[in-house]
C-alpha positions in Angstrom: 26.1 -19.3 61.2 24.0 -20.1 58.2 25.6 -17.3 56.3 29.0 -18.4 57.6 28.5 -22.0 56.4 27.4 -20.8 52.9 30.3 -18.3 52.6 32.8 -21.0 53.7 31.6 -23.4 51.0 31.7 -20.6 48.4 35.2 -19.7 49.4 36.3 -23.3 49.0 34.6 -23.6 45.6 36.2 -20.3 44.4 39.7 -21.3 45.7 39.5 -24.7 44.0 37.9 -23.6 40.7 40.5 -24.0 38.0 43.3 -24.8 40.4 42.3 -28.2 41.9 39.6 -29.8 39.8 39.6 -33.0 41.8 38.8 -31.1 45.0 36.1 -29.1 43.3 34.5 -32.3 42.0 34.6 -33.7 45.5 32.7 -30.6 46.6 30.0 -30.6 43.8 29.7 -34.2 42.6 26.8 -36.6 43.4 27.3 -37.8 47.0 29.7 -34.9 47.5 29.9 -32.4 50.3 27.4 -30.0 48.9 24.8 -32.6 48.0 25.0 -34.3 51.4 24.7 -30.9 53.1 21.5 -30.3 51.1 20.1 -33.6 52.2 21.0 -33.1 55.9 19.5 -29.6 55.9 16.3 -30.7 54.2 16.0 -33.7 56.5 16.4 -31.6 59.7 14.1 -28.9 58.3 11.4 -31.5 57.6 11.7 -32.8 61.1 11.5 -29.3 62.5 8.4 -28.5 60.5 6.8 -31.7 61.5 7.5 -30.9 65.2 5.9 -27.4 64.7 2.9 -29.0 63.1 2.4 -31.3 66.0 2.8 -28.5 68.6 0.3 -26.3 66.8 -2.2 -29.2 66.8 -1.6 -29.8 70.5 -2.2 -26.2 71.3 -5.3 -26.0 69.3 -6.7 -29.3 68.0 -8.7 -29.3 64.8 -8.2 -29.3 61.0 -7.3 -25.8 59.7 -5.4 -24.2 56.9 -2.2 -23.5 58.8 -1.9 -27.1 59.9 -2.5 -28.3 56.4 0.2 -25.9 55.1 2.7 -27.0 57.7 2.0 -30.7 57.1 2.3 -30.1 53.4 5.6 -28.3 53.8 6.9 -31.1 56.0 6.1 -33.7 53.3 7.5 -31.5 50.5 10.8 -30.9 52.2 11.1 -34.6 53.1 10.5 -35.4 49.5 13.2 -32.9 48.5 15.7 -34.5 50.9 15.0 -38.0 49.6 15.1 -36.9 46.0 18.5 -35.3 46.6 20.1 -38.6 47.3 17.9 -40.6 44.9 16.0 -42.3 47.8 19.3 -43.9 49.1 19.7 -45.7 45.9 23.5 -45.2 45.6 24.1 -45.8 49.3 22.2 -49.1 49.2 23.6 -50.0 45.7 20.1 -50.6 44.2 19.8 -50.8 40.5 17.3 -48.5 38.7 14.2 -50.0 37.1 13.9 -50.1 33.3 11.6 -47.1 33.4 14.1 -44.8 35.2 17.0 -46.1 33.0 15.1 -45.0 29.9 13.4 -41.8 31.2 15.7 -40.4 33.8 18.6 -38.1 32.7 20.9 -39.7 35.2 19.5 -43.2 35.0 18.6 -43.0 38.7 15.5 -43.5 40.8 14.3 -40.0 41.3 11.6 -37.7 39.9 13.4 -34.4 39.4 15.7 -35.7 36.8 13.0 -37.3 34.6 13.4 -36.2 31.0 11.2 -33.4 29.7 12.2 -32.8 26.1 15.9 -32.2 26.0 16.1 -31.2 29.7 15.2 -32.7 33.0 12.1 -31.9 34.9 14.2 -30.0 37.4 15.7 -27.7 34.7 12.6 -27.4 32.5 10.0 -26.8 35.2 11.1 -27.0 38.9 14.0 -24.6 38.7 11.7 -21.8 37.2 9.1 -22.4 40.0 11.8 -22.3 42.7 13.2 -19.0 41.4 9.8 -17.4 41.2 8.7 -18.6 44.6 12.1 -17.9 46.2 12.1 -14.3 45.0 8.5 -13.7 46.1 9.1 -15.2 49.5 12.5 -13.7 50.2 12.4 -10.3 48.6 8.9 -9.2 47.3 6.8 -10.1 50.4 9.4 -9.0 53.0 9.7 -5.6 51.2 5.9 -5.2 51.0 5.5 -6.2 54.7 7.8 -3.4 55.8 5.1 -0.8 54.9 2.1 -3.2 55.1 2.4 -5.2 58.3 -0.9 -7.0 57.5 1.0 -8.9 54.8 3.2 -10.5 57.4 0.2 -11.4 59.6 -1.6 -12.9 56.6 1.5 -15.1 55.7 1.8 -16.2 59.3 -1.9 -17.1 59.5 -1.3 -19.4 56.6 1.3 -21.3 58.8 4.2 -19.7 56.9 6.8 -17.1 57.8 8.8 -14.3 56.1 12.6 -14.5 56.4 14.6 -11.4 57.5 15.3 -9.3 54.4 19.0 -8.9 55.2 19.4 -12.7 55.4 17.5 -13.1 52.1 19.6 -10.5 50.3 22.8 -12.1 51.6 21.6 -15.6 50.4 20.7 -14.3 46.9 24.0 -12.4 46.7 25.9 -15.7 47.5 24.0 -17.5 44.8 24.8 -14.8 42.2 28.5 -14.9 43.3 28.6 -18.7 42.9 27.5 -18.4 39.3 30.0 -15.6 38.6 33.1 -16.9 40.4 32.8 -20.7 39.9 33.2 -22.2 36.4 31.9 -25.8 36.7 29.1 -27.7 35.1 27.6 -28.5 38.5 28.0 -25.0 40.0 24.2 -24.8 40.4 24.5 -27.3 43.3 26.0 -24.4 45.3 22.9 -22.3 45.0 20.7 -25.2 46.0 22.8 -25.9 49.1 22.8 -22.1 50.0 19.0 -22.3 49.8 18.7 -25.4 52.0 21.0 -23.8 54.7 19.1 -20.4 54.4 15.7 -22.0 55.0 16.9 -24.2 57.8 18.3 -21.2 59.7 15.5 -18.8 59.0 12.8 -21.4 59.8 14.4 -22.1 63.1 14.7 -18.4 63.8 11.0 -17.8 63.1 9.2 -20.9 64.4 11.5 -21.8 67.3 13.1 -18.5 68.4 10.4 -16.0 67.3 12.8 -13.8 65.4 10.8 -11.5 63.2 7.7 -13.6 63.9 4.6 -12.3 65.5 3.0 -15.6 66.5 4.0 -17.7 69.6 7.3 -19.5 68.9 8.2 -22.9 70.3 10.7 -21.4 72.8 10.3 -18.2 74.8 13.0 -15.9 75.9 15.6 -16.4 77.4 15.4 -20.1 76.5 15.2 -19.2 72.8 18.5 -17.4 73.0 20.2 -20.4 74.7 18.8 -22.9 72.2 19.8 -20.6 69.3 23.4 -20.9 70.4 23.1 -24.7 70.3 21.5 -24.5 66.9 24.4 -22.5 65.5 26.8 -25.2 66.7 24.4 -27.7 65.0 24.7 -26.0 61.7 28.5 -26.2 61.8 28.3 -29.9 62.8 26.0 -30.6 59.8 28.7 -29.4 57.5 31.3 -31.7 59.1 28.9 -34.6 58.8 28.3 -33.8 55.1 32.1 -33.8 54.6 32.5 -37.2 56.3 29.5 -38.7 54.4 31.0 -37.5 51.1 34.2 -39.5 51.8 32.3 -42.6 53.0 29.6 -42.7 50.3 32.0 -43.0 47.4 32.5 -39.4 46.1 36.2 -40.0 46.1 36.4 -42.2 43.0 33.7 -40.3 41.1 36.0 -37.7 39.5 38.2 -40.5 38.1 
């Protein structure tokens, strides 16, 4: 379902590119469908990771590396969610302070668009880190783990997981296609949304359903299979909510 959602959005973007600019802007603009989908996926993923952290603590109380890693990821993903919508600034119609008006590329209250030379912090630094970490986590480590299972066990001991290689390759292929097929100044938002959906789906598959995961998941079979069906419906529902939020948050007049 995660791949289906990403593919559906890519098909929409490709169909609208060059043919219906107003619809493509609705898809990619600030407070548009793609950005709201990113926020929703990050918000749900943060809640899921927080739940896993608590469950690991209850099973084995005590401060250890995997709990610190999971708690850190929970906070990092929550920060990404809030940064994506500028901490609800546009929703609450809050004016930016003088600092952000002068130092933020978009004049908004967020950190990732702070000016670093001619570019924003996101383009100058964060995007490069995301690409490096993403390729390592999605391709290099899963490939190495196929012949060296100890790598997977080491990653899981750190509180992390390795996504299925086939899902990672599909995700990367969709990102590449979005850059090739869509000609738009904000086409990079598609790749960001694809990543948010990919990590939400694969994190659920690992931590909750135990797919490709050697440690004890939250749900055991056959409950994991039944809950997974509900989760696929949930992913489709998130896309619907993102579409509704884009209409209600003011993305409509943005292209004008």
